[in-house]
C-alpha positions in Angstrom: -38.6 -17.7 36.8 -34.9 -18.3 37.3 -34.9 -21.0 34.5 -36.7 -18.7 32.2 -34.2 -15.9 32.9 -31.3 -18.2 32.2 -32.9 -19.4 29.0 -33.3 -15.8 27.8 -29.6 -15.1 28.5 -28.6 -18.2 26.7 -30.8 -17.4 23.8 -29.4 -13.9 23.6 -25.9 -15.3 23.7 -26.6 -17.7 20.9 -28.3 -15.1 18.7 -25.3 -12.8 19.3 -22.9 -15.5 18.1 -25.2 -16.1 15.1 -25.3 -12.5 14.2 -21.6 -12.2 14.5 -21.2 -15.2 12.3 -23.6 -13.8 9.8 -22.2 -10.3 9.8 -19.4 -11.1 7.4 -21.4 -13.5 5.3 -21.3 -11.1 2.4 -17.5 -10.9 2.6 -17.3 -14.6 2.8 -19.5 -15.1 -0.2 -17.5 -12.5 -2.2 -14.2 -14.3 -1.5 -15.7 -17.7 -2.4 -17.3 -16.3 -5.6 -14.1 -14.7 -6.9 -12.3 -18.1 -6.7 -15.3 -20.1 -8.0 -15.7 -17.8 -11.0 -12.0 -17.8 -11.9 -11.0 -14.2 -11.1 -8.7 -15.4 -8.3 -6.8 -18.6 -7.8 -6.6 -18.2 -4.0 -7.4 -15.4 -1.5 -7.1 -14.8 2.3 -9.3 -12.3 4.0 -9.0 -11.0 7.6 -11.0 -8.5 9.5 -10.2 -7.0 12.9 -12.8 -5.1 14.9 -13.0 -3.8 18.5 -9.8 -5.4 19.6 -10.1 -8.9 18.1 -10.0 -10.8 14.8 -13.6 -11.4 13.7 -13.0 -12.9 10.3 -10.1 -15.1 9.0 -10.7 -17.3 6.1 -9.0 -18.6 2.9 -10.3 -19.9 -0.4 -8.6 -21.6 -3.3 -5.0 -22.6 -4.0 -1.6 -21.3 -3.1 -0.3 -23.1 -6.2 -2.9 -24.3 -8.7 -0.5 -26.3 -10.8 0.6 -28.4 -7.8 -2.9 -28.4 -6.3 -1.6 -27.0 -3.1 -4.4 -25.3 -1.1 -4.1 -22.2 0.9 -3.6 -22.9 4.6 -3.7 -19.3 6.0 0.1 -19.0 6.7 1.1 -18.1 3.2 3.6 -15.3 2.3 2.7 -12.6 -0.3 4.8 -10.3 -2.4 2.9 -7.2 -1.4 4.4 -4.7 -3.9 3.2 -1.2 -3.0 1.8 -2.2 0.4 5.5 -1.9 1.3 5.2 1.9 1.1 3.1 2.4 4.3 5.5 0.3 6.3 8.6 2.2 5.1 6.9 5.5 5.7 6.1 4.5 9.3 9.7 3.5 9.7 10.9 7.0 8.7 8.4 8.5 11.1 9.9 6.6 14.0 13.1 8.6 13.3 11.0 11.8 13.2 9.8 11.0 16.7 13.5 10.9 17.8 14.0 14.4 16.5 16.3 13.3 13.7 14.6 15.6 11.1 11.7 17.9 10.4 9.1 17.2 7.8 9.9 20.4 5.8 13.7 19.8 5.8 15.1 19.6 2.2 15.8 16.0 1.2 19.2 17.2 0.1 20.2 18.0 3.7 20.5 14.2 4.1 20.9 13.1 0.5 23.2 15.7 -1.2 22.5 14.3 -4.7 19.0 15.8 -4.5 20.2 19.4 -4.5 19.8 21.4 -7.7 17.3 19.1 -9.3 16.0 19.7 -12.8 12.4 19.4 -14.0 11.1 18.3 -17.4 9.5 21.1 -19.3 6.7 18.9 -20.6 6.3 15.4 -19.2 3.8 14.5 -21.9 6.6 14.9 -24.4 9.5 13.7 -22.3 13.0 14.9 -21.7 13.3 16.0 -25.4 11.1 19.0 -24.3 14.0 20.3 -22.3 14.4 21.0 -18.6 14.4 23.8 -16.1 15.8 24.2 -12.6 13.4 23.1 -9.9 12.1 26.3 -8.3 12.4 24.8 -4.8 14.0 21.9 -3.0 12.0 18.8 -2.5 11.1 18.2 1.2 10.7 15.1 3.3 7.0 15.9 3.7 6.7 15.9 -0.1 8.4 12.5 -0.7 6.2 11.0 2.0 3.0 12.4 0.4 3.8 12.0 -3.4 3.9 15.7 -4.0 7.6 16.0 -4.7 7.3 16.1 -8.5 8.7 12.7 -8.9 6.9 10.0 -10.9 6.6 6.2 -10.8 7.3 5.1 -14.4 4.0 3.1 -14.6 1.6 5.5 -16.2 0.9 6.2 -19.9 2.6 9.6 -19.7 5.5 9.7 -22.2 8.1 10.7 -19.6 7.2 7.7 -17.5 8.5 5.4 -20.2 11.9 7.1 -19.7 11.7 6.6 -15.9 10.7 2.9 -16.3 13.6 2.3 -18.7 16.1 4.2 -16.5 15.2 2.7 -13.2 13.2 -0.6 -13.5 15.0 -1.9 -16.6 18.4 -0.8 -15.4 20.1 -4.0 -14.4 23.0 -2.2 -12.8 21.1 -0.9 -9.8 21.7 -3.4 -7.0 21.1 -1.3 -3.9 18.7 1.3 -2.7 21.5 3.8 -2.7 22.3 3.1 -6.3 18.6 3.4 -7.2 18.0 6.7 -5.4 21.2 8.2 -6.9 19.9 7.2 -10.4 16.5 8.8 -9.6 18.3 12.0 -8.6 20.0 12.0 -12.0 16.7 12.1 -13.7 14.6 15.3 -14.0 11.5 15.6 -12.0 8.2 15.2 -13.9 6.6 18.4 -12.2 7.8 21.3 -10.1 7.8 20.3 -6.4 4.6 20.8 -4.4 2.3 21.6 -7.2 0.6 18.2 -8.0 0.0 14.9 -6.4 1.6 12.2 -8.6 2.1 8.6 -7.7 5.9 8.2 -7.6 9.1 6.5 -6.7 9.4 8.8 -3.8 9.0 6.0 -1.2 12.4 4.8 -2.3 13.8 8.2 -1.2 11.9 7.6 2.0 13.6 4.3 2.5 17.0 5.8 1.7 16.5 8.5 4.2 15.9 5.8 6.8 19.2 4.3 5.9 21.2 7.5 6.0 19.6 8.9 9.2 19.7 5.6 11.1 23.0 4.3 9.8 21.4 0.9 9.1 20.2 -0.7 5.8 16.5 -0.6 5.4 16.1 -4.3 5.9 17.8 -4.3 9.2 16.0 -1.2 10.4 12.5 -2.6 9.5 13.4 -5.9 11.3 14.6 -4.2 14.5 12.1 -1.4 14.7 8.8 -2.7 13.1 8.9 -6.5 12.5 10.4 -7.8 15.7 8.3 -5.7 18.2 5.1 -6.5 16.2 6.1 -10.2 16.0 5.9 -10.0 12.2 7.9 -13.2 11.8 7.1 -13.7 8.2 8.0 -10.3 6.9 11.1 -9.2 5.0 13.0 -8.8 1.7 14.6 -12.3 1.8 13.0 -15.5 3.0 14.2 -18.7 4.7 14.0 -22.0 3.0 10.9 -22.9 5.0 9.2 -19.6 4.2 9.8 -20.1 0.5 7.6 -23.2 0.6 4.7 -21.0 1.7 5.0 -18.2 -0.9 1.7 -17.7 -2.8 2.2 -18.1 -6.6 1.6 -15.0 -8.7 -0.9 -15.3 -11.6 -1.8 -12.9 -14.4 -4.6 -12.6 -16.8 -4.0 -13.9 -20.4 -5.6 -12.2 -23.4 -8.7 -14.5 -23.0 -9.0 -13.2 -19.4 -8.1 -16.6 -18.0 -5.6 -16.7 -15.1 -2.2 -18.1 -16.0 0.9 -18.7 -13.8 3.0 -15.5 -14.3 6.3 -16.1 -16.1 8.1 -13.8 -13.6 7.7 -14.9 -10.0 9.3 -12.7 -7.2 12.8 -13.5 -6.2 12.8 -14.8 -2.6 16.4 -14.7 -1.6 19.7 -12.9 -2.2 17.8 -9.6 -2.7 20.1 -6.6 -2.1 17.8 -3.8 -3.3 15.7 -3.1 -0.3 13.1 -0.9 -2.0 10.7 1.5 -0.4 8.2 1.3 -3.2 7.8 -2.5 -3.2 9.7 -5.7 -2.6 8.5 -6.9 0.9 7.1 -10.3 1.5 4.6 -10.7 4.4 1.7 -12.8 5.6 -1.9 -11.7 6.0 -1.6 -12.0 9.8 1.6 -10.0 9.9 0.2 -7.2 7.9 -2.9 -7.2 10.1 -0.6 -6.6 13.1 1.0 -3.6 11.4 -2.5 -2.2 10.6 -3.7 -3.0 14.2 -0.8 -1.0 15.5 -1.9 2.0 13.4 -5.5 1.7 14.5 -4.5 1.4 18.1 -2.7 4.8 18.0 0.8 3.3 17.5 0.7 0.5 20.0 0.4 -3.3 19.6 0.2 -5.8 22.4 1.8 -3.3 24.8 4.6 -2.4 22.5 4.7 1.2 21.2 6.0 1.9 17.7 4.6 5.4 17.4 3.1 8.1 19.6 -0.6 8.8 19.1 0.2 12.4 17.9 2.5 10.9 15.3 -0.2 8.5 14.0 -2.6 11.5 13.8 0.1 13.4 11.8 0.6 10.5 9.5 -3.2 10.1 8.8 -4.0 13.7 8.2 -4.1 15.2 4.7 -0.8 16.7 3.6 -1.9 17.7 0.0 -4.1 20.8 0.8 -1.5 23.2 -0.7 -1.1 21.5 -4.1 -2.1 23.7 -7.0 -3.4 21.1 -9.4 -6.2 19.1 -7.7 -8.9 17.2 -9.6 -12.5 17.9 -9.0 -15.5 15.6 -9.8 -16.1 17.9 -12.9 -12.7 17.0 -14.4 -12.2 14.2 -16.9 -10.4 11.2 -15.5 -10.5 7.4 -15.5 -11.1 5.9 -12.1 -8.8 3.0 -11.0 -10.7 2.5 -7.8 -8.1 2.8 -5.1 -7.8 6.5 -4.6 -5.9 6.8 -7.9 -7.1 8.0 -11.3 -5.6 8.5 -14.6 -5.9 12.2 -15.6 -5.8 13.8 -19.0 -2.0 14.1 -18.8 -1.8 10.3 -18.5 -0.5 10.7 -14.9 -1.7 8.7 -11.9 -3.5 11.4 -9.9 -5.3 11.6 -6.6 -9.0 10.8 -7.0 -11.5 13.5 -5.9 -12.7 13.1 -2.4 -9.3 11.7 -1.3 -6.3 13.2 0.5 -3.0 11.7 1.2 -1.1 11.6 4.4 2.5 10.4 5.1 2.4 7.1 3.3 -1.4 6.4 3.3 -4.3 7.6 1.2 -7.2 9.1 3.1 -10.9 9.3 2.4 -11.7 12.9 3.0 -15.2 13.1 1.4 -16.9 9.6 1.1 -19.5 11.0 -1.4 -17.0 12.6 -3.8 -14.7 9.6 -3.4 -17.5 7.2 -4.5 -17.2 5.4 -1.2 -20.6 5.9 0.4 -20.1 3.1 2.9 -16.7 4.4 4.1 -16.2 6.9 6.8 -14.3 10.2 6.6 -10.8 9.4 7.9 -10.5 5.9 6.6 -7.0 5.3 5.3 -5.6 2.6 3.1 -3.4 1.4 0.3 -2.9 -1.5 -2.0 -0.3 -3.4 -4.0 0.1 -4.3 -7.7 -0.5 -8.0 -7.1 -4.1 -7.0 -6.1 -3.4 -6.9 -2.3 -5.5 -4.4 -0.3 -6.0 -3.1 3.2 -8.0 -0.3 5.0 -8.2 1.1 8.5 -11.3 2.8 9.7 -10.7 4.5 13.0 -14.3 5.6 13.4 -15.6 2.0 13.2 -12.5 0.5 14.8 -12.0 -1.8 11.9 -9.0 -3.1 9.9 -9.4 -5.3 6.9 -6.7 -7.1 4.9 -7.2 -8.8 1.5 -4.3 -11.0 0.2 -4.1 -12.6 -3.2 -1.5 -12.6 -6.1 -2.8 -11.3 -9.4 -0.5 -9.0 -11.3 -1.9 -5.7 -12.4 1.2 -3.9 -13.7 2.7 -5.0 -16.9 -0.1 -7.4 -17.6 -3.7 -7.0 -18.9 -5.7 -7.1 -15.7 -9.3 -6.5 -16.7 -10.3 -6.0 -13.1 -7.8 -3.4 -12.1 -8.6 -2.5 -8.5 -12.1 -4.1 -8.6 -11.1 -6.5 -5.9 -10.4 -3.8 -3.3 -13.7 -2.0 -4.2 -15.7 -5.1 -3.8 -13.9 -6.1 -0.6 -15.0 -2.8 1.0 -18.6 -3.1 -0.1 -18.8 -6.6 1.4 -17.2 -5.8 4.7 -19.1 -2.6 5.2 -22.3 -4.4 4.5 -21.4 -6.8 7.3 -20.6 -3.9 9.7 -24.0 -2.2 9.0 
């Protein structure tokens, strides 16, 4: 009787292990298939659930040309996945009572007083300008509702922004960049529309002015060190440089080629809020774990639970121009769509918090497997992450395939497929 009981316990334990191992088989097969079929050179996936890492696997090469395989400790140039980290940094100062969300940005950055707005962004600055009817607020720059733009859409005025900011070789610091942004008219009146934008650079500059430290130093002291994110920053050591994942891009024949422009790994002085951070998969998972755990990681508190709740609630309810499922738009698959103006708009079914997109209505968002309240973002080198508080899950997907300035036929396909595979396992 006792032997039979022990046998059943052992069998149950083994079956439990087998089920856990099988639960992410779809994600495992997906990652492997992307490399085998040539859509990725190398990829690292990690999943955290119920307090522990339940999946951690790499496929492919760090550097195809040197035949250097991924080891799991690589560093990635995460582009726009910088934005959530910088937003959290500013909110640590909010907790200290250093500002209020509806304070005008110009209270701290005087150059943002008396802004102008382009009359017709589809025409460009040649259409003329008018004074902004209201000041842009800190809440608006955190939630992409300030009227600023990003310079990366097909809208005519975005070409002017790209030329004036990205192609401007004179801008060597975040201060210089944000001052240049203040000299350019807004694309829209503040608060009327969600528009993906350069506003996280303003967020980063606010961190600098309010804290009295440059953004790199503040992130290191307040985010990276307490979270033990030892492979994160704007500049890398010689040892870290050897572990940087090579960036690839799609050629005209849809084959992956080594990108001509690789990220600069040292002597960077422009500590951007919109992009520019390097990190590892494990480091970013720690940051996301902290958010899932209500602002705490390994006994170290970065944010209060009420601040995490504030960050992850929708702050776009008052915008005037919101797309519905009846509108015409082209889905990019990461909460962003291209609307009829050519701007990068918020996809129906989604909201936006303070640095993170939020699934508000899974059905309208075309995310039937997701839960309401899932929050996430991605980067232009095809990196993705999401946090699902309801299912207590964090997932991070790291690769390096350029999707801005190069013809990426897959767009944000990788993030969509990542979600499907992971949620299949969770079910």
